[in-house]
ZADO-1210 file (C-alpha; in nm, 4 decimals, padded with zeros to 6 digits):
<atoms>
<atom x="00.0003" y="-00.0001" z="00.0002" code="MET" pos="1"/>
<atom x="00.1283" y="00.3439" z="-00.0919" code="THR" pos="2"/>
<atom x="00.1577" y="00.5963" z="00.1904" code="ALA" pos="3"/>
<atom x="-00.0332" y="00.9240" z="00.1624" code="LYS" pos="4"/>
<atom x="00.0852" y="01.2725" z="00.2498" code="GLN" pos="5"/>
<atom x="-00.1136" y="01.5942" z="00.2564" code="TYR" pos="6"/>
<atom x="00.0123" y="01.9376" z="00.1741" code="GLY" pos="7"/>
<atom x="-00.0578" y="02.2699" z="00.0131" code="VAL" pos="8"/>
<atom x="00.0228" y="02.4468" z="-00.3071" code="LEU" pos="9"/>
<atom x="00.0521" y="02.7937" z="-00.1519" code="PRO" pos="10"/>
<atom x="-00.0308" y="03.0867" z="-00.3800" code="PHE" pos="11"/>
<atom x="00.0067" y="03.4586" z="-00.3237" code="ILE" pos="12"/>
<atom x="-00.2042" y="03.6639" z="-00.5623" code="ASN" pos="13"/>
<atom x="-00.0561" y="04.0028" z="-00.6358" code="LYS" pos="14"/>
<atom x="-00.2614" y="04.0189" z="-00.9561" code="SER" pos="15"/>
<atom x="-00.3626" y="03.7611" z="-01.2161" code="LYS" pos="16"/>
<atom x="-00.0398" y="03.8120" z="-01.4108" code="SER" pos="17"/>
<atom x="00.1825" y="03.8241" z="-01.1020" code="LYS" pos="18"/>
<atom x="00.0688" y="03.5108" z="-00.9165" code="LYS" pos="19"/>
<atom x="00.3441" y="03.3710" z="-00.6947" code="LYS" pos="20"/>
<atom x="00.3971" y="03.0462" z="-00.5060" code="VAL" pos="21"/>
<atom x="00.5758" y="02.9730" z="-00.1777" code="VAL" pos="22"/>
<atom x="00.8409" y="02.7000" z="-00.1961" code="LEU" pos="23"/>
<atom x="01.0491" y="02.5477" z="00.0825" code="ILE" pos="24"/>
<atom x="01.3685" y="02.3452" z="00.0822" code="SER" pos="25"/>
<atom x="01.3467" y="01.9817" z="00.1856" code="SER" pos="26"/>
<atom x="01.5380" y="01.9016" z="00.5045" code="CYS" pos="27"/>
<atom x="01.7706" y="01.6406" z="00.3560" code="GLU" pos="28"/>
<atom x="01.8190" y="01.6988" z="-00.0171" code="SER" pos="29"/>
<atom x="01.7615" y="02.0768" z="-00.0062" code="LYS" pos="30"/>
<atom x="01.5482" y="02.0463" z="-00.3214" code="LYS" pos="31"/>
<atom x="01.2576" y="02.2876" z="-00.3615" code="TRP" pos="32"/>
<atom x="00.9203" y="02.1432" z="-00.2595" code="ILE" pos="33"/>
<atom x="00.5924" y="02.2530" z="-00.1016" code="VAL" pos="34"/>
<atom x="00.4832" y="02.1910" z="00.2595" code="PRO" pos="35"/>
<atom x="00.3519" y="01.8356" z="00.3141" code="LYS" pos="36"/>
<atom x="00.3342" y="01.5592" z="00.5701" code="GLY" pos="37"/>
<atom x="00.1497" y="01.2540" z="00.7007" code="HIS" pos="38"/>
<atom x="-00.2065" y="01.2954" z="00.8302" code="LYS" pos="39"/>
<atom x="-00.2145" y="01.4268" z="01.1843" code="ILE" pos="40"/>
<atom x="-00.4458" y="01.2406" z="01.4245" code="ASP" pos="41"/>
<atom x="-00.7652" y="01.4296" z="01.5081" code="LYS" pos="42"/>
<atom x="-00.7190" y="01.6712" z="01.2148" code="LEU" pos="43"/>
<atom x="-00.8922" y="01.6534" z="00.8784" code="SER" pos="44"/>
<atom x="-00.6831" y="01.6131" z="00.5637" code="LYS" pos="45"/>
<atom x="-00.7199" y="01.9849" z="00.4869" code="GLN" pos="46"/>
<atom x="-00.6356" y="02.0845" z="00.8447" code="ALA" pos="47"/>
<atom x="-00.3278" y="01.8582" z="00.8303" code="THR" pos="48"/>
<atom x="-00.2157" y="02.0362" z="00.5115" code="ALA" pos="49"/>
<atom x="-00.2628" y="02.3805" z="00.6704" code="LEU" pos="50"/>
<atom x="-00.0723" y="02.2700" z="00.9830" code="GLN" pos="51"/>
<atom x="00.2196" y="02.1485" z="00.7693" code="GLU" pos="52"/>
<atom x="00.2179" y="02.4844" z="00.5880" code="ALA" pos="53"/>
<atom x="00.2520" y="02.6635" z="00.9214" code="PHE" pos="54"/>
<atom x="00.5193" y="02.4300" z="01.0651" code="GLU" pos="55"/>
<atom x="00.7367" y="02.3926" z="00.7536" code="GLU" pos="56"/>
<atom x="00.6922" y="02.7237" z="00.5720" code="ALA" pos="57"/>
<atom x="00.5609" y="02.9725" z="00.8275" code="GLY" pos="58"/>
<atom x="00.2548" y="03.0533" z="00.6202" code="ILE" pos="59"/>
<atom x="-00.1089" y="03.0988" z="00.7175" code="LYS" pos="60"/>
<atom x="-00.4097" y="03.1091" z="00.4922" code="GLY" pos="61"/>
<atom x="-00.7035" y="02.8995" z="00.3793" code="TYR" pos="62"/>
<atom x="-00.7875" y="02.6227" z="00.1331" code="ILE" pos="63"/>
<atom x="-00.9040" y="02.7885" z="-00.1867" code="LYS" pos="64"/>
<atom x="-01.0950" y="02.4974" z="-00.3417" code="ARG" pos="65"/>
<atom x="-01.1892" y="02.1510" z="-00.2213" code="LYS" pos="66"/>
<atom x="-01.0652" y="01.9432" z="-00.5177" code="LYS" pos="67"/>
<atom x="-00.6944" y="01.8733" z="-00.4588" code="PRO" pos="68"/>
<atom x="-00.4112" y="01.7984" z="-00.6997" code="LEU" pos="69"/>
<atom x="-00.3098" y="01.4305" z="-00.6543" code="VAL" pos="70"/>
<atom x="00.0036" y="01.2594" z="-00.7882" code="PHE" pos="71"/>
<atom x="00.2711" y="01.0094" z="-00.6885" code="LYS" pos="72"/>
<atom x="00.6208" y="01.1079" z="-00.5750" code="ILE" pos="73"/>
<atom x="00.9215" y="00.9467" z="-00.4082" code="LYS" pos="74"/>
<atom x="00.9829" y="01.0748" z="-00.0570" code="SER" pos="75"/>
<atom x="01.2753" y="00.9366" z="00.1437" code="HIS" pos="76"/>
<atom x="01.3045" y="00.6531" z="-00.1088" code="GLY" pos="77"/>
<atom x="00.9407" y="00.5426" z="-00.0727" code="LYS" pos="78"/>
<atom x="00.6460" y="00.5840" z="-00.3093" code="LYS" pos="79"/>
<atom x="00.3946" y="00.8332" z="-00.1725" code="VAL" pos="80"/>
<atom x="00.0595" y="00.9557" z="-00.2990" code="THR" pos="81"/>
<atom x="00.0716" y="01.3320" z="-00.2494" code="LEU" pos="82"/>
<atom x="-00.2547" y="01.5211" z="-00.2037" code="VAL" pos="83"/>
<atom x="-00.2052" y="01.8968" z="-00.2471" code="LEU" pos="84"/>
<atom x="-00.4742" y="02.1495" z="-00.1596" code="TYR" pos="85"/>
<atom x="-00.4717" y="02.4938" z="-00.3179" code="PHE" pos="86"/>
<atom x="-00.3951" y="02.7475" z="-00.0451" code="MET" pos="87"/>
<atom x="-00.4418" y="03.1225" z="-00.0552" code="LYS" pos="88"/>
<atom x="-00.1633" y="03.2659" z="00.1604" code="VAL" pos="89"/>
<atom x="-00.2769" y="03.5472" z="00.3875" code="LYS" pos="90"/>
<atom x="00.0304" y="03.5774" z="00.6107" code="GLU" pos="91"/>
<atom x="00.4043" y="03.5076" z="00.5894" code="LEU" pos="92"/>
<atom x="00.5358" y="03.4677" z="00.9437" code="LEU" pos="93"/>
<atom x="00.8818" y="03.5843" z="01.0513" code="LEU" pos="94"/>
<atom x="00.9222" y="03.2940" z="01.2951" code="LEU" pos="95"/>
<atom x="00.7904" y="02.9378" z="01.2596" code="TRP" pos="96"/>
<atom x="00.8766" y="02.5914" z="01.3985" code="PRO" pos="97"/>
<atom x="01.1051" y="02.4703" z="01.1140" code="GLU" pos="98"/>
<atom x="01.2649" y="02.8021" z="01.0183" code="LYS" pos="99"/>
<atom x="01.6137" y="02.6767" z="01.1078" code="LYS" pos="100"/>
<atom x="01.5675" y="02.3525" z="00.9096" code="LYS" pos="101"/>
<atom x="01.4445" y="02.4969" z="00.5804" code="ARG" pos="102"/>
<atom x="01.4662" y="02.7893" z="00.3441" code="LYS" pos="103"/>
<atom x="01.1542" y="02.9606" z="00.2133" code="ARG" pos="104"/>
<atom x="01.1198" y="03.1433" z="-00.1181" code="LYS" pos="105"/>
<atom x="00.8323" y="03.3300" z="-00.2764" code="VAL" pos="106"/>
<atom x="00.8715" y="03.3050" z="-00.6531" code="VAL" pos="107"/>
<atom x="00.6780" y="03.3678" z="-00.9721" code="LYS" pos="108"/>
<atom x="00.5084" y="03.0615" z="-01.1212" code="LEU" pos="109"/>
<atom x="00.7444" y="03.0510" z="-01.4187" code="LYS" pos="110"/>
<atom x="01.0477" y="03.0329" z="-01.1886" code="LYS" pos="111"/>
<atom x="00.8795" y="02.7834" z="-00.9538" code="ALA" pos="112"/>
<atom x="00.8165" y="02.5517" z="-01.2506" code="LYS" pos="113"/>
<atom x="01.1942" y="02.5256" z="-01.3023" code="LYS" pos="114"/>
<atom x="01.2787" y="02.4963" z="-00.9311" code="MET" pos="115"/>
<atom x="01.0429" y="02.2289" z="-00.7958" code="VAL" pos="116"/>
<atom x="01.1762" y="01.8804" z="-00.7354" code="ALA" pos="117"/>
<atom x="00.8706" y="01.6894" z="-00.8612" code="TRP" pos="118"/>
<atom x="00.8074" y="01.6781" z="-01.2360" code="GLN" pos="119"/>
<atom x="00.4337" y="01.6256" z="-01.1789" code="GLU" pos="120"/>
<atom x="00.4105" y="01.9558" z="-00.9910" code="LEU" pos="121"/>
<atom x="00.6268" y="02.1338" z="-01.2468" code="SER" pos="122"/>
<atom x="00.3938" y="02.0112" z="-01.5223" code="ASP" pos="123"/>
<atom x="00.0957" y="02.1530" z="-01.3337" code="TYR" pos="124"/>
<atom x="00.2501" y="02.4956" z="-01.2757" code="LEU" pos="125"/>
</atoms>
């Protein structure tokens, strides 16, 4: 059985032509990814995704639409089904739990497409 992880695709809308996305570095490989993690007990899938966004990227916001983007990735050498919810970022925090473990970048979609570690996400952007 393939493990599942839940995360967000965090967007910042400056204007339609200047949409940006928040990327974070992975802890081990330092590749550019989006916040994600295993389902947290007592939280819904969407709430888990928002919690990961706060812990890993220091961002707060809300799920923009219910239908997530779903694809398979390799995480720590294992196959994982990744469920990404579209998040509208309302706040970028200065301090957050994993600030010392990761880097955070806000980039235009065109640049994010070249940076992200997962081809499936790059294809979507």
